[in-house]
N, C-alpha and C positions, 0 to 999 in steps of 0.2 A: 777973764773970771775973779767975779769976786770973791774976799777971803772967807765970807760966809758960806756963796756956793760950793767950793771948795771945802769947805768942814761940812757941809750936808752928805755931798758924796762920799769923804772919807765914810763921815758917822753909816751912810747906807752900805758903803762894802763893809765896813765891819759887823754889822748887824747881818747884812746877807751871811757872811761868811758863819756868823752864830748862828745861823739859822739852819745853813746848809749841816755842820755841825749835832746841832741837835737832832735834825731830821735824821740825819745817818743811824745816830744812835737809837734811835727810836720808830726804824722802821725795819720791815721784814721783805727783805728784796731775797731773798734764797730758801729753800724750805727748810735749809736749817738756820733762816733769820739773818745772817751773813756770812762774809767771806771767812770770817774766827769758826762757823761753825759752832756757834755756844750754847745757840736757841734760848738765847736772853732778850728779851725787851726792856729797854727805861722806860716804861710807864708805868703808871700807879694809882691812874684813879680807882680800879678795882682792888681794894684790901682788905684784909680780914676782919675790920670794921665792919665794912657794908656788902659784904660778897653774899651775906641772906638774900640780899634783894638782887640778885644775879637771875636773869631769865631769859628765854631765848625770844632775840630780836627778830630772828627771822630763817627759814629753813629752805632751802635751792635744793630740789633736786633735778638732774642732768635726764632722769628719764633713759641712763644708759647702764645696760647689768655688769656686773663680775665687782672683783674689789679693786679700792684704789687705795694705795702707797703714797697718797702725794698730797705732802701738806702744801696749803696755797699758799700765793705770795702775793704783798700787797704795790702797787706800782705807785700810789699815791691816789691816784684818781677809781683805777678799779682793782679788784681781787682777782687774780687770777690761777685757777684748779682743773685738772684731767681728771678722766679717767677713760681709760679702755685708750681708742683710738681719737679722742676729741679733745680739743683745748675750749675752755669756756671763760667769758668774763664775768664779772658780775658787778654789779650794783652794790659797794660797802654798806650803803644801811639800810636799807630795802631787802637784797638778797635776791632782787630784779635779774634775770638774765639780757645782758646788752647783747653780745655775738658770741658764737662758738664755730669751730672752724674742723673741720674732720680731716684726719689722716686716712691713708694707705694701711699705714702701720698703727700698734702700739705705740705710744706716748706718755712722756714724763711717768716710766716707772717708780721712780725713787723721788722725783723732785723736780722744781724747776729754778729759773733765775732769771733776775729783772736786771738790764745793763743797758743807761744812756736812750731808754726807751722802746727797746726791744725785750720780748721775752724770749728764753733762750730754753729748748725743752728736748729733753734726748731722746730716743728711739731706737727702734733696733734695727735701721739702716742709716745712724747718723744723727746729727744735732741739724735743728731746723732754729732757724730764730723768726719770730712772729712781731708785727706791728700790735703793740701794747692798747693803741687807741680803736685799730678798725678791726684788727685780728687778721690783717693781710700778710702772708709769706711773704718771707725776704729773701731768707738764705738757705743754705742747705752746706753743712760741713762736714765731710767724710763720708762713708758708708760703713763703719765700723759698727756693731750691735754696744748701744750705750745705755746706761740705766740712768744713770747720777747726773745731776746737772753740771755744766760746765764752771770753768771758773775765767776770771778775765785779765791779763797781764798787758798794760800799755795797749798795743793795738793787735794785741794778739786775745785768740779763745783760746782755749785748752780743753779739751774733753777727754774726760772721763769712760774709756770704754772697755769691753768685757775681757779684753786679752792685752789693752795696749793702752799707752796714754798718748798723745797728738796735740799739736798747736799749729794754727791757721790763721794766717792774716784775717782779719775780722771784715776788714773792709773787701778784699779782692777773694776770700778762701782760700788761699794759695797755700800749700804746707810749707809750713818752717820747718817741724822735725815732728817725728818718732819713733817713740819709746817703745820695746816690745816688751811684755812679760812673761815673756817664753827664755826660762836658763836654761842649762843644762838637763834639755828636754823634759822641763815641769814647768805647766802653763798655770803662773798665780792668777787667779782670777780676780777681777774689777768691779764689785756691786754694791759696794756700802755706801761710799762718800769719798770727799776729797774737798780740801780747804787750799786757801790762800794766804801766805804770808808777805804785805806789800815791806816787810822793812830787812826782811832776807831776801825775797824773792824767788823764794821757793814753796811750789807745790807739794801739799801732801796727803798721800794717799794710806790708805790702809786694804790689806788683800785678804782673800780669804786662804784656806783650804783649796790645796791645787785638785781636788777631787779623789785623789786615790784614797781608798777605803781597806779594803785586800791589798796585801804588801808586794813593795816592786823595790829595786834597785834605783831610787830616784835622792839620793843623797841625801842633803838634808832639805829637799825642799825647794830650790832655787830663790825666788821673791813670794814663796808664799809664807803667811800668816805673818806679814811682816807691817811695822809702820814703814816707809819709805819717802827720805823728801829729795824733790827733783828739781832743778834748777829751771826754773821757768823761760831762762835764754836758750839755754841748747839741748833742752831734756835729756841733760847727765845726771846719773843718781850719784846722790852729792852725799848719801848715806843711808845705810839699811839697818833696821832692829827687827830681829825674827825672835818671836815666843816662843813659839811649838819649831822643834826640828820634826822634818819626818813624818809627819801628824794625817793618822790613818784613821783620827777621832769628828771629823767635820769640825773642828775647833778655832773658827774663824776670830779675825779680828773685825769689829762691827761697829757701825756707825759710822758719821763722818770725825775724821781727828778735830779734835778743840783747840784751837789757837790761843796762848793765855800767857802773860806777863804775871806769875807769881810770887809774891812778896816771900821769901826766905833767909833767917839770920837776919835781917837790915840788907837783904840784896833783891833786887828785884831777877828773879829767874825767867827767861825766856824758856816757854815750854809749849812743847805738842802733850797732848793728854788724848788715849785712845781705850776702849774697854774691850773685852774680850769672850768669849763662852765659856770661855776657861775662868771666869769669874775675876779676876787680874784688870787690874788698871797698871796702862803703861804709861810712866812721869816720866818722860822725858826733855832733855834740855834741847831745844827744837835745832841750836845751829850745828849740834853735833852728834843727836840720836844717843846719849849715855843716859841711863836712869837716872835720874834724881836721888831716890836713893838707895840705888843699888840693887844686887839680886845674888844668887848664887847657885853654881849648877849642883843638880842633885844626881846619883847614880840612881838607873833604872832595874828591877830589878830581873833578873833573865829566865825563863821559863825552857823547859828541855825542850817543849814543841815549838819554839817562839825562832822568828826565821831572822839570821843573821844581818840582815838590813837593816831595822830597827838603830835607831838610836839609842846610844849609851848613856847620854846627859841629855838633862832638860834645865829648863830653866826654873826655881822655885823665887817666885818675889812675894815678900810679906810686909813691904811699906811701899804702898799704900797699902793697907789692910783689906785683902782679898773681900768681898761681896759674895761670892757664892765658891761653890767648885764641883770638881766632878767625879769624886769618888764616891762611889753606892757601897754602903758598907753591910754584906749581905744578912751581917745578926739583928740588925738594928733600923734599917732604914725602910724594909718592906710594910705596907703600911698596915697599921692596925685599927685601922676605922670600926673593923669586926673582925670578929674570929674567921668568918667565911671567906671574907674579903684576903684576909691575910694568907689563909690557908691556898687560897686560889691560884694569890697572884706568888706563893711561895714553890708550888709545881709548878707552874711556868718557865721557874728560876729553875729549877732542877739540875740543866746543863751548863748551868750559866758560872763565871771565872768573873770576880770583880778587881782591879789593882788599879794603883799611878798607869798611863800608858802603856796599857797592855794589848799589844794586838791584836787582831781579828784572828780567828785560828778556824779549820774544818771540826777542831776538836771539840769545842766548847764556842757557851753564847756570852760576849762578854757584856755586862750591864754597867751603864755609867747617868750619870746627870750632864747635861751641856747642849745635844745636837741645837736645840731650840733657845739655849743660855742655860746660864749666865746670863752675861748680856744678849737682849736680844736686836734686829736688823736696824730700829733706829738708834739706837747708840745712847747715848748721856745730855745730859743737858749741865752747863755751868753758870753759877750767879760769880762774875767775875768780882764783885766788892767782897766779897767773904770768902772767895776763893774756895766753894763747895761745890761740888759736884755730884748731880740728882741722876742714881741708876736707876733704870727699872731693870727688872730681871725674873729668870723662869729657874724654877729646881723642880724636875720632874723627869723620870729616870725613862731610858733608853734600853732595845736589846740591840747589839750588833753582832751579824751573821754572817758566820763564811761557808760556802756549800762546793762542790764539786758539783759538775754537768759533764756529759758526755756530748764530746766534740763532734759524734754522727748521730744526731737523734735519732734518724729515719732507721739505723742501725736498733739503739732501743726501743722504737716503738714497734719493731717486727717483732721482739724478742717477746714485747710486752704480750702481745696480741696474740701470741701462742700459750699465752695461760691463763687461764679460764679464773681461778678464783680472783689473781691481779686485778686482771679486767671488772672481775664484776663487784669486790669486796674493796677495791684500792683505788682504781684509774679515778674516777671520778673526783676525788680530793688531789692525790697524789700526782697527777696525770700518767699519759700513756707516754712519756718520753722521761718518768722519775724526776721533771722538775719540783714540782709542789708548787705555792703560789703565797703572796701575802697581800698584806692592804697596808697603802701608804696612810701616814698620819691623817690627811685629810676625811678621813673613811675611819678605821676601826686599828685593834695591830692584829686582826685575823690573820692565821698561818697556820698554811701546811707543807710540811717538813718535805723537802728531797728525798728521794732514798739510793741514790745513785752509788752511795758507799757504806749502805747499812751493814752489808755482809761483811765489809773490813772496819768496822768499829764494835759491831756486837755477836756474840755466836747465836747459834741455832735456838739453845736453852733460854739466852736472855729475851731473843726475840719473842719467843713463843711465851714465856712466863713476863713480862713485863707490856702483850700487846693490850691489854686490858687497860692496865694501870694510866696507859699511854695516851688512851683512849675515854681517862675519867672525866671529860667537860665536854666529850661530845656534843652536848645538848647546847653550848655554847653559842653555836651557829645560828640555830634557833631564836636566842638572845640577840644576837649580833644586828639578825634580820630585823629586828623592832629600833634598836639604836640607830640602823641608818634609812635615812629619807631616801623613799623608794626602792631600797635594796641595791641601790645601785653600785653601791659597793661591793657585793655579794658578787652582784653580776660579772664586775670584772675581777674579781676573784678566779671565777667559774670560767671566763673569757682567757685568763691567763693559763689555767691548768688545762683549760681543753681548746687550747691555739682560736679561740676565738669559735667555735662552733658552738651552736646554739645546743643549751641544756637546760632542762626546766627541773634547775635547781630547787625550786621553789615545794615542792614535791614529794623531797627527798626525805625519809626519817632516816636521820644519822646513827642515831641510835638502835633503831628493829637493824641496819643493816651492820652495826657492829658486834650486837648479838646473835649475830647468824653466823659468824666465824667460826668453824668448828677447828681441832686442833689438824684435823688432816690439812684445811685452808691453809693453813700456816703454816704445816710440814710443805706444802705445793709452793706460795710464795716464797719462802725462804731459800727454798731450790735456784727459783727465779733470782732472786736480789744473789745470789753467788754464781748464777753465771755472771749477772751484770758486773762483779766484780772483777771476775775472772777477765771477760772484753773490754772492762773499760779503766777499771782501777791498778789492776793487775799490769795492763801494757799502756798504762800511762798517757790514754785516748779522753782524758779531760781537762776542761779549765777550770778557772775558781771564780765566784762570783759572789761578791760579796752588798750585803744591803744592810739596811736598820730600817727600827721603826719602834713607837711608843710601845711602853709598857702600859696595860693598863688592867682596872680589872674588871671584874663580868659583868659592871653595870658602865663603864665606858672610861672609870675614873682613876687619874693616875695612878699608879701600882705604888708608890712609897706616900710616905706619912707626910702630911700636909703641914705647913704653908706650902704652896705649888707656885707661888710669884712674893717675890717683895719690889719695895722703896728703898735703896737705899741715901745717905747723903756722907758725903766723903771729906773730910776736912783737908784739903788738898796742906794745907800749913805744917800740920805734923803728922798727916798721912793716916788718922786715925777715922774707923767710921763715926760719925756723932748720932748716928739711926738707922734704925734697916724696921721697915714694919711689913707685915702683910700686907700683899695690895691685891682689892678686888674680894667677890665672895662665890661661892660656887655652893648650889642644892645638891645635898647627897640624901634625897630620899624627903627625910621633914629635916634634916640634919642643915645647919648652913656653915660652912667650912668659910674660913678667913686665912685668904691668899689662894689667889688663881692665877692661871698661864695668864702672858698677857702680852698684845701685840703691837701695842699703839701707839709708846711714849709721850716722853714728856717736855713742859716750857717752863723757862721760872719768868719771871716778871720783875718790876723795882720795886713794886709793896711787897716782896720777897714771901710769893708766893707761887707754889708749885702747881700747874693745871697735866692732868695726865687723862690718859686712859687706854683703849685697847684689853681689856677683859671683858672674861666672855659674857655675862651679867650685862650687860650695854647699858653703864652707867659711867657717866665721867665724873672726874673728883678735881677738888683742891686740897693742898697742902699748904703749912706751914712751912715754910722752909729753915724754919732755926731748931724746932719741935719736932716736923713729922706731924703733925695734929691734922687730923683730916676735918676740914671748917666747911665744905661742902660738896654736895655732891647732883648730880640730875641725869636720869632716864633721857635718853636717846633710843633711832630708831633701831640701829644697830651697833654694835662693838665699834670704837674708832680704830682707824684700821692707817693710821699715820699719825705722829706728831701735832698738837694743838699750834696754832701760833697766836698770834695777837695785835693788833692793829689800832690805830686813832684817828676817827674821821669826823669830823664837823660837831668837837666836842665830847664826843663820845669813844672811852675804850672797847672795844668788842675781843672777844676771846672766842677761834673758829677752830671746829671739827670736821673731820673728814671721818662718816660715820656709817660704812658700805659692808662692816662685818668683818669676818673672817676666813681663812680656807681652811683649819685643822678644826679637828673633833672637838664638836662642842659650839661651834659656832652656829648656833643654829639659825639663825637671824642676816638677813644680808638687806641691804637698803642702796638706794641712787642718792644720799643728802650728802650733802653738807648744811652745819648747825650754825650759829652763830649766836653767842650769849651777851648781853650787856645789862649794866644796871637800870630798875625799872625806874629811877629816878633822873635818868639822862634821856633829852631830848632831840 
């Protein structure tokens, strides 16, 4: 071989390595962008200077109903996305469908991964691999429910399942190891994300609340509410960092944990970063799980009716500066949009208590921020160049309730049916079994209180004197009918109250029913409730159930002062918030309010542009990284339902959004669309 030929081959090899490195840094092969899960891409064709020229390049309609939370991935040839039980390949320049595959189960709930020519997608029964070019299903790994895309280490695929982490030989499908997330009889749930660090060989996961809301003796909560490092070779836990002990409030750690090397005081710190519903940024050394800026334990206030099982201390993190909090101030946080709204929400909170880490009680409601964030399910994005973390977050209120219900419901029903005033005046809403009913956050916050322990809480005089006041806003049921599409939510609550028996709730005049209740009726009803107390409460023949609901005003708006949603940039080098801006808009009658709930997520490009979506106004937006200035927005068919992504194809940079809408209150539009944008000058 000639000297020239050797030189040429060396040159070619060097340039191939350069190409591979550039390709990796500017590709989007996981729904969170890469193994670091930073939702960052090193492409800068679209910038602050030309973003005004961004326009729709194509729109893909899947024809599949339902909200998709899948961010597409790019294989270099096709864009791959999913919805319900379908996987799609899309031509990246035109949005034309190339192939689709139908599965027997829902797939890619929270994302996809691309590895060595194959697309890997989680499902409710394990993880599938699919040929990225043809759509041919190749292999199936495990049988556990998996919501998040797997990671890959050498010749292994590591799956994040709902209650376990498992490693399989990628060629044979043979199980290498399995790590259960059940510890001390507590199940930690894995639904938000995981990342892989080639440097340490660690798989990083974040876990959610254990599922408890009513109190129980589950110690600190096992592996719940934690960032966990797992050795990819053997499945052993290397370290665990738990944010909240004995979590009774569903305050999960959310989003994919972000891997980064952060320059601090002339030293590069190997870091793992996770955000939480509490508004904390967990900034940890990824080798040992120690907080880089430290934290302190604070004592938790005790109440006379508080369970002995709750934690005495909780962690307080001051740096990085929290981007949100859970504390609802009953004096200053109730909505002041109007006097009428303020009085309505204040009335709804007449039995509420608020404090930090206050456990649920049958004696009172708890009001707080945070069950949808702080940080919401897609988590944060990180610019690795400036070490700036961008966090979309929510701040609107919730009520957590606990109530007793009879173990022997048939016994209670027989007693109810013997009391005519109760059956005629109360049972339609509160139930023959006295369990009442409520609507989840997809519909409204309508609530019919359970009555099993009424006579144990208040005496007869209080019951009679407070009856009219307790039904002060009974006509809100009529207003709720108009707020709910096709009264589907009302049907649900009346089915719940009436044990799924058909009832013509549409023709009930609730105000007339309340007005018709006489004092003799109330005497009879209280006598009946006293008998229930003797048979159920006094004999301790009951159990405790708990649940949470949104706190809304009479128009379906959050019951707190706006903004209800934010976008925040945090400088990890000093731990301070660089800026915080209201995110999205919402209309209250003719008034436009800045800052609304959001469930879509963000990404960052190499030109220091943040792309974001997920607000109820069905608008996608772009912001300048250093200042938070909004520099672009566009209307889309429905709200963005997953974080956006970007890819580079045939000379053009594209920004793609999954825009299928939302499942919660106020997300009125739904779509089957994926929309891609590019500069109008790029052909």
